[in-house]
N, C-alpha and C positions, 0 to 999 in steps of 0.2 A: 837224512842225517840231522841230528839236533843242532840248533844254533848254540854258540857259547853264550852263557848268561853272565852279564856284568853286574857286579854287586853295587847296590845303592844304599845310601844311609837310611836308617829306619825313619819312616814318617816323611821322607822327601816327596815333594809334589811331582805330578807328571811333568809339569813344565820344567822344573829345575833338573830333574833326572835326564830328560831328553836333551836339554842344552849341554849338560855335562858329558854325556856319552856321544853326542854328535850324531844322533840318529835322525835328525830332521833333514829330509832330502829335498833339494830344489824342485824335484819333479812333482812334489805335493802341491805346488803353488798353481798348477794349471786350473782353469776354470771348470766348473761342473756343478751339479745340483748340490745345494747346501743341505744334505741329509746324511746323518750317521745312522745306518740301519743295523749294523752289527758291531759288537765289541767282543773280541775273544781274548781270554787270559790263559797263557801257557806258563805254568810254573816250572821252576827248576826241579831237579830230581826229587828233592826233599821238601819242596814247597807245598804248602797246604792253603786251602781257601775255606774260611768259615762263614757260613750263611745261616741265619736263623738258628744258631746254636749247633749246627752240624758241620762236620769237616769233610772236605772233598779233596781229591788229588787233581781233578781236572783232566783235560782242558775244560774251561767253562765258556759258554756262549750266551751272551745277552743280546736279544733281538728286539728292535722297536716294532710293536704291533699296533693295530688300530685301537686296542683296548688297554694298552700299557706295555710293560716289558715282560717278555718270556725269558726263562732262565733254564738252560739245559746243560747237561754234562755229557761229554763224549767219553765212553769207557770201553775197554776191551771186555770180552765176555767174562774172563776170570775176575777182572776188577769189579765188574757189576755184581757177579755172584758173591764175591767176598763182602760186598756192601749190603747184601740182603739181611734184613733183621726180622726174621720170621720164626725163629726158635732160639731159646736161651743157649748161648755158646757153652755153658757149663754142662749141658746134657751129655748123654752117652754118645760116644763116637759113632756107633752104628745108626742111631737116630739122626745125628747130624748128617751123616752120609746119605741117608734116605731123603732128608730135606734138600740136600744139595742136588741130587738127581731130579727130584720133583720140580725144584725151581728152574733148573736148566731145561727140563722138558717143557715146562710152562712157557718159557721164552721161545724155544724152538718151534712150538706149536703156534704161538701168537704172532710172531713177526712176519711169517710169509703171508698172512692175511692182509697186510698193509696197514697204513695209518688211517684212523677214522676219528671224527669228532675233534676234541681238543688236540689229539696227537697230530692230526692232519693240519689243523690250523696253526699249531705252534711248532711243527716239524720235529717231533720226537717219536721214538719207537714204543716206549713204555713209561707209564707214570711211576712215581715213587711212593704212592700211598697204597692203602689196602684195597683200592679199586683195581690194582694190578698186583704188584708184590711190594711189600714195604722195604724201602731202600734208604740207607742212612749214610752212604759214603764210606769213608775210611775210619770214622771215629770208633766204631765198635770192634772191627777186626784188628785195630791197632791198640785196643785196650785189653782188659782182663779177659782171659779165656779166648781171645781172638785167634790165637794160634791153633786152637782146636777146630774152629770153623774153617780157617784157611786150609788146614790139613784135610778136612772133609771135602772141600771144593777141589783141591789139587788131586786127592786120591781117586776121585771119580771123574776126572777130566774127560770130556767127550762122551760121557755116558748119559743116555736118555732112555725113556720108556717108549716102546713102539707097539702099535697095534696095526696089523696089516701093512707094516713098513712105514707107518706115519706116526709122528710124535702124538702122544695121547693128550687129552685134556686133563692135565695133572693137577686138578683142583685139590685143595686141602683145607683143613679147618682146625680150630684150636682143640676141641674135643667133641666127640659124638655121643657120649653117654654109653649106653649098652650096645648100640648098633648104629652103623652108618646108614645113610639114606640113599635111596635110588634117585638118580638124577631127575627122572621123569616125575617123581613125587614132590620135587622142590621147584624145578624150573619147567617152563613150557617147552619141552623138547622130547624127542623120541628117546626110547631107552638106549643107553650106551652100555654094551656088555661089561666093560671093565669098571663101570661106576654103579654097580648094584650093591645092595646091602650086605654087609658082613658084620659078624660080632666084633666087639671091641672091648678091651679090658679097663675102660675108663672109670666105671662106677666105683665110688668109694676111695679112689686115688686121685683122679684129676680134679682140680678146683672147678666148681660149678657143674660137675657132671650130673647133679640133680639139684633142682631149685624150685621154689614156689613163690608166686606173686599173688597178692590179694588186693583187690580194690572194691569199692562199693559199686552197686549197679549204676548209680548216678555218675560216678567217676568214669566207669567203663564207657558209658554213653557219651559223656562229655569229650573224652579223648577221641573217639571215632568221629564225632561231629566236628571237632576242631580240625580233623584231618580231611574233611570234605565229604563224609558219608551222610546219607540221607536218613539220619536218625535224630531223636531228640525227645525230651521229656522223660517219662518213666520207662525203665526196662521191663519188658514183658516176657521175652524168652530169648534163649540162645540155642540154636540148633546146629550141630556139627555134623557135616557129611564127610566121614573119614574112610576113604576106600581102602581095601586091603593093600598091603605092602606091594609096591610095584605097579599099582593100578591107577596112579594119578594123584593129583594134589588135593589136600584137605581144604574144604570151603566152610565158612561159618556164616550163618544167616542170623542177623540180629533184628528182632522185632521190638519196637518201642511205641509209646503212645503218639509219637510224632513222625513215625515212618518206619519202613523196613528196608534193610540193605544187606547185601552179601559181600563177603571179601574172602580172599585166600589167606592161608596161614602166614605166608611171608608178608602180606600186606598188613596183617594185624601186628606183627613184629615191627614193621616200619612205622605204623601209626603210633604205637606205644613209645618207640625210641625217638620219634620226632616231637611228640606232643606231651608225653606223660610227665617228664621231669619238669617241663616248663609250667604245666598246669598244677601239678601236685608235688612240689619239691620236697616236702616232708615225708612223702609216702613212696615215691619212685625216685631212683631205684630202691628195691626192697632191702630191708635190713636183715642181715644174717644172724644166726644164733650167737655168734661170737662178737657181735656188735659192728662188724664190717658191712659194706654195702655190695650188692651185685654191681658188676661193672657197667651195666646199662639196664633199662627197664625190662626188656625181654631179650633173652640171650640167644634163642634159636627158633627154628621152625618146628621143632619136635616138642609138642606139648598137648596136654588134655585140658579142656575147659569144663568147669562145673559151676553151677549157680546154687548157692545155699541161702535159703531164707532164714534170717535170724529172728527169733521170737522177741517181741518187745520186752524190755525189763521194766521193773517198777519205776525206775527213774525216767525211762522213756515216756511213760504215761503222764509224767508231770511236766514234760517239755512241750513247747508250742508245736503245732503240727508240722511247721516248716523244718523244725529241727529233728523230727523223727524220720524224715525221708532218708533213703539210701541204706535201709537196714538189711538189704540183700547184699550178699558178698559174691563177687565173681572170683573164683580161684583158678589159677593157671599153674599146673604142675608140669615142669619141663625137664628135659635132659640136654646136656651139652651146651657148647658155646660156639656159635657160627652156623653156617648153612648145613653142616652135617654130611656133605657129599665128599667122597674120596678119602684121602688119608687123614686120620686123626693124629695130630701132632703129639698129643699126650699119649695116645695109644702107641705111637711109634716109640716114645721114650720108655713106656712100660714094657713093651715087647723087647726092646734092646736090653733093658735091665735083666730080663728073664733069659737072655742069651740068643735072641734072634739076630740074624745078620740084616744089613740094610736091604739086601736082595729079598730076604724072607718078608720083611716089613712091607716093601713095595708090592710084592706079588700078592700079599694078603689083601691090601686095601684096593689095589688096582688089579682085579682078578684077571688072570690069563696073560699078564705081562711080566717082564723081568728086565733089569737094566741091560742095555746093549751099547757097545761102543760104536758110535756113529757120529764122529766129529764133523763130517761133511754136512750134517743137518743142523749144526749149531752155528749161529752167526759169529763172526770174529769180533765184531764191535756192535755197540748198541748206544743209541742216544736216549738219555734218561730225562724225562720232563720233570723238573723240580718245582717250578711255580710259574705262574703267568697271570697277566692282568694287573700288574703292580706299577705304581708310579715311581717307586724308588726301591732299591735293594742294597742294604749295607753289606759290605764284604770286608772281612779281616784277612789280610794276606801275610803269610810267613814265607820269607825268602824273596828272591827276585822273580818278577813276573814279566814276561814278554806280552806286550799289548798289540793286538792286530785289529785295525779298524777297517771295516768294509773290505776285508781280505788283504789289506796292505799293512805292512809292519809300520807301526808308529814309533815304538821305542820300548823302554823298560821302566817299570816302577818298582819301588822298594817296599819293604814290609811296612805294615801299618793298617789303619782303618780307612776304608774308601767307600764311596757311594756311587752306585750306578743310578742315574736319574734320567727322567724324561725331560726333554728341552724342546724349544720351538723347532730345532733342526733335527730332532730324533732322540738320541740318547747320548750320555756323556759319562765319564768316570772322573770323579773329583775326590779330593781328600774329605773325610767325614767332617772335619772342621774347615770348611772351604771359604770362610769370610775373606773377601778381597782377592780371591783366586780367579784368574782369568784363564779359562780352558784353552789349551792349545788346539784341541779337537775343534772347538767352536770357531777358531780363527781360520780353519782350513776349508777347502771346498771338497765335499764328498758326494757321491763316490767318485773314484777315479776312472 
């Protein structure tokens, strides 16, 4: 049962609100360790929490860690899915439904594997970035077209994609160009039957379905060298070993006057995206014909590399030798945006416009599967990791919020701007303008 929420004046401090509502219990005065390890915020039904420009419904949990504060949200599965920001909500209903099933399946597959890395250290199930699935809380679903995405989540409730009775690896990508990729051609893994190449209608319709990047030979070498590869000096040759489709990953051997090194296509994308714009901000990302820029230096793992030797011009012959270097051009012609495996989101939109159902879309990109109702395989709740390793986190609150410290009710705070901060005794919540404020939390002994 939910506790009743008492209204407090906007901007009231923790101390004044607690004194007014009488929530300070004599039991809190017992001795204990002077540590505040967790602060939980439970909003009233319509309350919202805004952090880093994003709005959440909560409950929110702030935890003291050795490297700062971790910030998580406890959400029901439907609340989490409605917060996914992986596809424009204005898109076709059947494309949105396909995305909803893929996102739910991704979660059903991931969570039984347990928490690892940051998730284990900070006690969350899934992160909120593109390392997992992009999550934005309630701000998008409560905005324009949000009702369309909410309808897609609700209309497919409990539906997942199964292979041999197990939720599949429902990976997806922005667009794949003319054809999706085999998982074994992109990642170091065995072939997965439902993640094999299929044709996709992206070319000529999806943004960045075809693209070209050009750098000089010297720039190409400098980018790789900055990323730690054993190359340097003048570029001599680029040899590409590109196995037939489904036969493994593409490797690139680069020979220079200062050394030779080999790397895989995904590693080349990583090197360009980590180093390219920093080294050559006027060249990378590449400029498009309409004057815009590519969203990042290299967009996908699907590309061909060619080296073109440019003949010196009359002007080149008048320049010092040092200025004539780099007259060879490395041209990278690519398709798609993202890793290219699984469902193309733009492909799903195009198929939906052409009349395909969400089941048709999913069965096309995840060959041999179809949506199935299996609510028992979908978790009821999920803990979302929003950020960690911070010394302070500003929170704007709307409505009345119940504050629980170390699992004990402390009281209520009103709407306004607050700050979760690290302190010598753990963490605290104070008004954003906290000059002269003496924390009630700091005056108590925690935990109980």
